[in-house]
C-alpha positions in Angstrom: -27.7 -29.7 0.5 -24.7 -30.0 2.8 -21.7 -32.2 2.3 -21.9 -32.2 -1.5 -18.6 -31.9 -3.3 -18.8 -29.5 -6.3 -17.7 -30.6 -9.7 -14.6 -28.4 -9.9 -11.3 -29.7 -8.7 -8.7 -28.2 -6.3 -5.3 -28.8 -7.9 -2.0 -29.0 -6.0 0.5 -27.3 -8.4 4.3 -27.3 -8.4 5.9 -24.3 -10.1 9.6 -24.3 -10.9 11.5 -21.4 -12.4 13.4 -22.6 -15.4 17.2 -22.2 -15.3 17.4 -21.4 -11.6 20.2 -23.1 -9.7 19.5 -23.8 -6.8 15.9 -24.3 -7.9 13.4 -21.6 -7.1 10.0 -23.4 -6.7 6.6 -23.1 -5.1 3.6 -25.4 -4.4 0.1 -24.0 -4.2 -3.5 -25.1 -4.4 -5.7 -23.6 -7.1 -9.2 -24.1 -8.3 -9.2 -25.5 -11.9 -12.2 -23.4 -13.0 -10.2 -20.2 -12.6 -9.6 -18.3 -15.8 -6.0 -18.2 -17.0 -5.7 -14.4 -16.6 -6.5 -14.7 -12.9 -4.4 -17.9 -12.6 -1.4 -16.0 -14.0 -1.8 -13.2 -11.4 -2.1 -15.8 -8.6 1.2 -17.4 -9.9 2.9 -14.0 -9.8 1.7 -13.6 -6.1 3.2 -16.9 -4.9 6.4 -16.5 -7.0 7.0 -12.9 -5.8 6.7 -11.1 -9.1 5.2 -7.6 -9.0 2.6 -7.5 -11.7 4.8 -5.2 -13.8 4.9 -7.2 -17.1 2.8 -9.2 -19.5 2.2 -12.9 -19.0 1.4 -16.0 -21.2 0.7 -19.7 -20.7 2.1 -22.3 -23.2 1.3 -25.9 -23.7 5.0 -26.7 -24.2 8.1 -24.6 -23.8 8.0 -22.4 -26.9 11.8 -21.9 -26.9 12.5 -25.6 -27.6 12.9 -25.3 -31.4 11.7 -28.8 -32.1 8.3 -28.1 -30.6 7.8 -24.5 -31.8 5.1 -25.4 -34.3 3.2 -27.5 -31.8 2.8 -25.0 -29.0 -0.6 -23.6 -27.9 -0.2 -20.2 -26.3 -2.8 -18.3 -24.2 -2.4 -14.6 -24.1 -4.2 -11.8 -22.2 -6.6 -10.0 -24.4 -4.4 -6.8 -24.6 -1.5 -9.0 -25.9 -3.7 -10.9 -28.4 -5.0 -7.6 -29.9 -1.4 -6.4 -30.4 0.2 -9.5 -31.8 -3.0 -10.9 -33.4 -2.4 -14.5 -32.4 -2.8 -17.0 -29.6 -5.8 -18.2 -27.5 -7.6 -16.0 -24.9 -6.8 -16.3 -21.2 -10.0 -14.6 -20.2 -12.2 -17.4 -21.5 -10.0 -20.4 -20.9 -10.0 -22.1 -17.5 -6.9 -23.6 -15.8 -8.4 -27.0 -16.2 -9.1 -26.6 -19.9 -5.5 -25.4 -20.5 -4.0 -28.4 -18.6 -6.2 -30.8 -20.5 -5.0 -29.3 -23.8 -1.4 -29.4 -22.6 -1.6 -33.1 -21.4 -1.3 -32.1 -17.7 1.8 -29.8 -17.9 1.9 -26.0 -18.6 4.5 -23.4 -19.0 4.0 -19.9 -17.6 6.0 -17.0 -19.1 6.3 -13.7 -17.2 7.9 -10.6 -18.8 8.4 -11.2 -22.5 11.7 -9.3 -22.3 13.4 -11.2 -19.5 11.4 -14.4 -20.4 11.0 -15.9 -16.9 9.7 -19.4 -17.8 8.0 -21.5 -15.2 7.1 -25.2 -15.5 3.8 -26.1 -13.9 2.9 -29.7 -13.0 0.0 -31.1 -11.1 1.0 -33.0 -8.0 -2.4 -34.0 -6.8 -6.1 -33.1 -7.0 -9.2 -33.4 -5.0 -12.8 -32.2 -5.1 -13.5 -28.6 -4.2 -15.9 -27.7 -1.5 -18.1 -24.6 -1.1 -16.2 -21.9 0.8 -12.7 -23.2 -0.1 -10.3 -20.4 -1.0 -9.7 -20.2 -4.8 -6.0 -20.4 -4.3 -3.6 -21.0 -1.4 0.2 -21.1 -1.1 1.7 -24.2 0.5 5.5 -24.1 0.3 8.5 -22.9 -1.6 12.2 -22.1 -1.7 14.2 -18.9 -2.4 12.9 -15.5 -3.4 12.1 -14.7 -7.0 14.7 -12.8 -9.0 14.5 -9.1 -9.1 12.3 -7.6 -11.8 14.3 -6.3 -14.8 17.4 -8.1 -13.8 18.1 -9.5 -17.3 16.5 -12.9 -17.3 18.0 -15.9 -15.5 21.5 -15.4 -16.9 21.5 -11.7 -15.9 20.2 -12.6 -12.5 22.9 -15.2 -11.9 25.6 -12.8 -13.0 24.2 -10.1 -10.6 23.9 -12.7 -7.8 27.6 -13.6 -8.3 28.7 -10.0 -7.9 26.4 -9.5 -4.9 27.8 -12.6 -3.2 31.4 -11.8 -4.0 31.7 -14.8 -6.4 31.3 -13.2 -9.9 31.4 -15.1 -13.2 35.1 -15.4 -14.2 36.1 -12.5 -16.3 32.9 -10.6 -15.8 34.1 -8.0 -13.3 37.3 -7.4 -15.2 35.3 -6.2 -18.2 33.2 -3.8 -16.1 33.9 -0.1 -15.3 35.4 0.5 -11.9 32.1 1.5 -10.3 29.7 -0.8 -12.2 29.9 -3.7 -9.8 29.3 -1.4 -6.8 26.3 0.0 -8.7 24.9 -3.4 -9.2 25.2 -4.2 -5.5 23.6 -0.9 -4.6 20.8 -1.5 -7.2 20.0 -5.0 -5.8 19.8 -3.7 -2.2 17.6 -0.8 -3.3 15.4 -2.7 -5.7 15.0 -5.8 -3.6 14.9 -4.3 -0.1 12.8 -1.2 -0.4 10.4 -2.5 2.3 12.4 -5.3 3.8 16.1 -6.1 3.8 17.1 -8.0 0.6 17.5 -11.7 1.3 18.0 -13.9 -1.7 17.5 -17.1 0.3 14.1 -16.2 1.8 10.7 -17.2 0.5 8.0 -15.5 2.6 4.9 -17.6 2.5 3.0 -15.2 4.7 3.5 -12.3 2.2 2.5 -14.6 -0.6 -0.7 -15.6 1.2 -1.6 -11.9 1.9 -1.1 -11.1 -1.8 -3.4 -14.0 -2.7 -6.0 -12.7 -0.3 -5.9 -9.3 -1.9 -6.2 -10.8 -5.3 -9.2 -12.8 -4.3 -11.0 -9.6 -3.1 -9.8 -7.7 -6.2 -7.9 -5.3 -3.9 -10.9 -3.9 -2.1 -11.8 -4.0 1.6 -13.5 -2.3 4.5 -10.6 -0.4 6.1 -8.9 2.8 5.1 -6.4 1.1 2.8 -9.2 -0.9 1.2 -11.3 2.2 0.5 -8.2 3.9 -1.0 -7.4 0.9 -3.1 -11.1 0.7 -4.3 -10.7 4.2 -5.8 -7.8 3.0 -7.9 -7.6 1.5 -11.4 -7.4 -2.3 -11.0 -3.8 -2.4 -12.5 -2.7 0.1 -9.9 -4.2 -1.9 -7.1 -2.2 -4.9 -8.1 1.0 -2.9 -8.1 0.3 -1.2 -4.8 -0.7 -4.6 -3.2 3.0 -5.7 -3.4 4.5 -3.3 -0.9 1.2 -3.3 1.1 1.6 -7.0 1.9 5.3 -6.8 2.4 4.8 -4.3 5.3 2.0 -6.3 6.7 -1.1 -4.3 5.7 -4.4 -5.9 5.0 -7.7 -4.6 3.6 -10.1 -5.4 6.4 -10.5 -3.6 9.8 -8.4 -5.2 12.5 -10.2 -3.7 15.4 -7.3 -2.6 17.5 -7.6 0.5 19.8 -6.4 3.9 18.9 -2.9 4.8 20.3 -3.3 6.3 23.8 -1.2 9.3 22.8 -3.5 10.0 19.9 -6.5 10.0 22.3 -4.7 12.5 24.5 -3.6 14.6 21.6 -7.2 15.4 20.7 -7.9 16.9 24.1 -8.4 20.4 22.6 -11.5 19.2 20.9 -13.1 18.0 24.2 -12.2 21.3 25.8 -13.7 23.3 23.0 -16.9 21.3 23.1 -17.2 22.0 26.8 -16.6 25.8 26.3 -19.3 25.9 23.7 -21.8 23.6 25.5 -24.0 26.6 26.6 -23.6 28.4 23.3 -20.7 30.7 22.5 -21.4 34.2 21.1 -18.9 35.0 18.4 -17.5 38.5 17.8 -18.9 40.6 15.0 -16.0 39.4 12.8 -17.0 35.8 13.5 -14.1 34.9 15.9 -14.2 33.3 19.3 -13.8 35.8 22.1 -10.2 36.2 23.4 -11.1 35.0 26.9 -12.4 31.7 25.4 -9.4 31.3 23.2 -7.2 31.8 26.3 -9.1 29.2 28.2 -8.8 26.8 25.3 -5.1 27.3 25.1 -4.6 27.0 28.9 -6.7 24.0 29.5 -5.3 22.2 26.4 -1.7 23.1 27.3 -1.1 24.8 24.0 0.7 27.8 25.2 3.1 29.1 22.5 1.8 26.8 19.8 1.1 29.8 17.5 3.7 32.1 19.2 0.9 34.2 20.8 2.0 35.2 24.3 0.2 37.0 27.0 -3.2 36.7 28.5 -5.1 38.1 25.6 -5.2 35.6 22.7 -7.0 36.2 19.5 -8.2 33.4 17.2 -7.4 35.5 14.1 -3.8 35.5 15.1 -3.6 31.8 16.0 -3.8 29.6 12.9 -3.8 26.3 14.8 -6.6 27.4 17.1 -8.6 28.5 14.1 -8.0 25.1 12.5 -9.1 23.2 15.6 -12.4 25.1 15.6 -12.9 24.5 11.8 -12.1 20.8 12.2 -14.5 20.5 15.2 -17.3 22.0 12.9 -16.4 19.6 10.0 -16.5 16.7 12.4 -20.0 17.6 13.6 -18.9 18.5 17.2 -19.9 22.1 16.8 -22.6 24.0 14.9 -22.5 27.7 14.0 -25.8 29.5 13.5 -26.6 33.2 13.7 -23.3 34.1 15.2 -23.4 31.5 18.0 -21.2 28.4 18.2 -23.0 25.5 19.9 -21.9 22.0 20.9 -24.0 19.4 18.9 -25.5 16.3 20.4 -22.6 14.3 18.9 -20.1 16.8 20.5 -21.7 16.4 23.9 -21.5 12.7 23.7 -17.9 12.6 22.5 -16.6 15.2 24.9 -17.2 12.8 27.7 -15.6 9.9 25.8 -12.1 10.8 24.5 -11.5 7.3 23.1 -14.7 7.5 21.1 -13.7 10.9 19.9 -10.4 9.5 18.6 -12.3 6.7 16.8 -14.5 9.4 15.2 -11.5 11.4 14.1 -9.8 8.3 12.7 -13.0 7.3 10.8 -13.1 10.7 9.2 -9.5 10.7 8.3 -9.6 7.2 6.8 -12.5 8.0 4.4 -11.3 8.5 0.9 -13.2 11.5 -0.6 -12.8 10.8 -4.3 -15.6 9.1 -6.2 -13.8 6.9 -8.7 -10.6 6.6 -10.8 -11.7 9.6 -12.9 -12.4 11.8 -9.9 -9.4 11.8 -7.7 -8.7 13.9 -4.7 -5.2 15.1 -4.4 -5.4 16.1 -0.7 -6.6 12.5 0.1 -4.2 10.8 -2.3 -1.3 12.8 -0.9 -2.3 12.0 2.7 -2.9 8.3 2.1 0.4 8.0 0.2 2.1 9.6 3.1 0.5 7.1 5.5 1.4 4.2 3.2 5.1 5.2 3.2 5.2 5.9 6.9 3.6 2.5 7.6 6.6 0.9 6.0 8.9 3.0 8.3 9.8 5.6 5.8 9.7 9.4 5.8 7.3 10.4 3.0 9.3 13.3 1.4 12.9 12.4 2.0 13.2 8.9 0.5 14.9 7.5 3.6 13.9 5.5 6.6 13.6 7.2 10.0 15.6 4.2 11.3 19.3 3.7 10.6 18.7 1.3 7.7 20.0 2.5 4.4 17.2 1.2 2.1 15.2 3.6 0.0 11.7 3.6 -1.5 9.3 5.9 -3.3 9.0 9.5 -2.4 5.3 10.5 -1.8 5.5 12.6 -5.0 6.4 9.5 -7.1 3.1 7.7 -6.0 1.2 10.8 -6.9 2.9 10.9 -10.3 1.7 7.3 -10.8 -1.8 8.6 -10.3 -1.2 11.1 -13.1 -1.1 14.4 -11.0 0.3 17.4 -12.8 2.2 20.3 -11.2 0.8 23.5 -12.9 3.5 25.7 -11.4 6.4 23.6 -12.9 4.4 22.5 -16.0 5.4 18.9 -15.5 4.2 15.9 -13.5 4.3 16.1 -9.7 7.8 15.6 -8.5 10.1 15.9 -5.5 10.0 19.7 -5.7 6.2 20.0 -5.8 4.2 21.3 -2.9 2.0 18.4 -1.8 -1.2 19.1 0.2 -2.7 17.1 3.1 -6.3 16.9 4.3 -6.8 19.6 7.0 -7.4 17.2 9.9 -4.1 15.3 9.2 -2.1 18.6 9.0 -3.6 19.5 12.3 -2.7 16.2 13.9 0.9 16.5 12.7 1.1 20.1 14.0 -0.3 19.2 17.5 2.0 16.2 17.8 5.1 18.1 16.7 4.3 20.8 19.2 3.6 18.3 22.0 6.8 16.4 21.5 8.9 19.6 21.2 7.5 20.7 24.5 8.3 17.4 26.1 11.8 17.3 24.5 10.9 14.1 22.7 11.3 15.2 19.1 12.9 11.9 18.2 9.5 10.2 18.7 7.8 12.1 16.0 8.4 9.8 13.1 7.8 6.5 15.0 4.5 7.9 16.4 3.3 9.1 13.0 4.2 5.7 11.6 2.1 4.0 14.3 -0.8 6.3 13.7 -0.5 5.8 9.9 -0.8 2.0 10.3 -3.8 2.4 12.6 -5.6 4.7 10.1 -4.9 2.5 7.1 -6.2 -0.5 9.0 -9.1 1.3 10.7 
């Protein structure tokens, strides 16, 4: 039956961060049948917290001593098991908690810094089928930085950052401590975007809510990678993903034109093998065919092989092109003959479709689940993720002139739990990190092409563009 309003209510909530001056606040809509554990994650999304600490809901502010015996506290199950008290978030709805708290709740994030939020209901209306479970409406100022010492520590750090410190505070510090605080705030708050204390980005908050509603999974490359992760890791990775404008569903944009042209060696090789190519007894392509491939693809000098006679066994890039073409289903090897497949014949006449095919292969995560990870894929996807934000994966610096820093690729792999057997310690900045073969080949071809064209400065911007395309493909 159409036009029937469901029994649940959509609540317009106002959230205020206690002690903030000027006030940090948000308004959002939320379905009152949502369980408190999910409601707490949604509140973190709109406030700007990073899912890095524990959370709890209280019927009244538990730090008002006169009410301490009257408070009802709802904890996540992991907290309840540890402290052996409180009510469960996982089986209590937002509406039930509000009723028990007489229409006003307190939300605590990070039991060390004790960020306390007051939640009041501004209005309510009947929910309709298809309505989003939660939606951000408005707000003011960004959330404090994680681990900044609670509201008092945050105010002290803001004073130093703004050049208006609390009287007597800087005098009690070591000479370089104030400078370190300013550096830390720029680094910690601006790893993906410049640090701006006065900005509340509703677009980013909305993206985070969308990711939360889909449990961090989706149909593009980023969504498939996220799906392979533990749910807690998805929440953490969703924070920078939304800040750099990545989503979890395919966006349908075309492959970069330069990427299409970069794959020309594959169409040339498919043509050369269209009538069947007899390999040498050692299994290599004949030198004449290798020479034709190099000449027609404009790859002269890519493997430092000069002269008219070129041998595949001396040309690693050429060998990798052939191997990649076989893995992509463009060529088939049988009884010493290399033959173009039906797919190869179709794609050699459609370079754009070939680029789409390569992109689809690259963006498929090859691990099965959180227990069966694939280091080549994780390393490659982590590199794309960092490049999509404008960073160089292994140097902790932007390719632009901006000074902000973020995670090295090895730090993401360490989060996944990878171990470096050579150093007998977790993966780190000195570890050798592999990539999937096709991506290594793309980087090699692009680097060669730009070097030939004297455009080496375009390498990182182009890899960033392609990384975003593959993650959103």
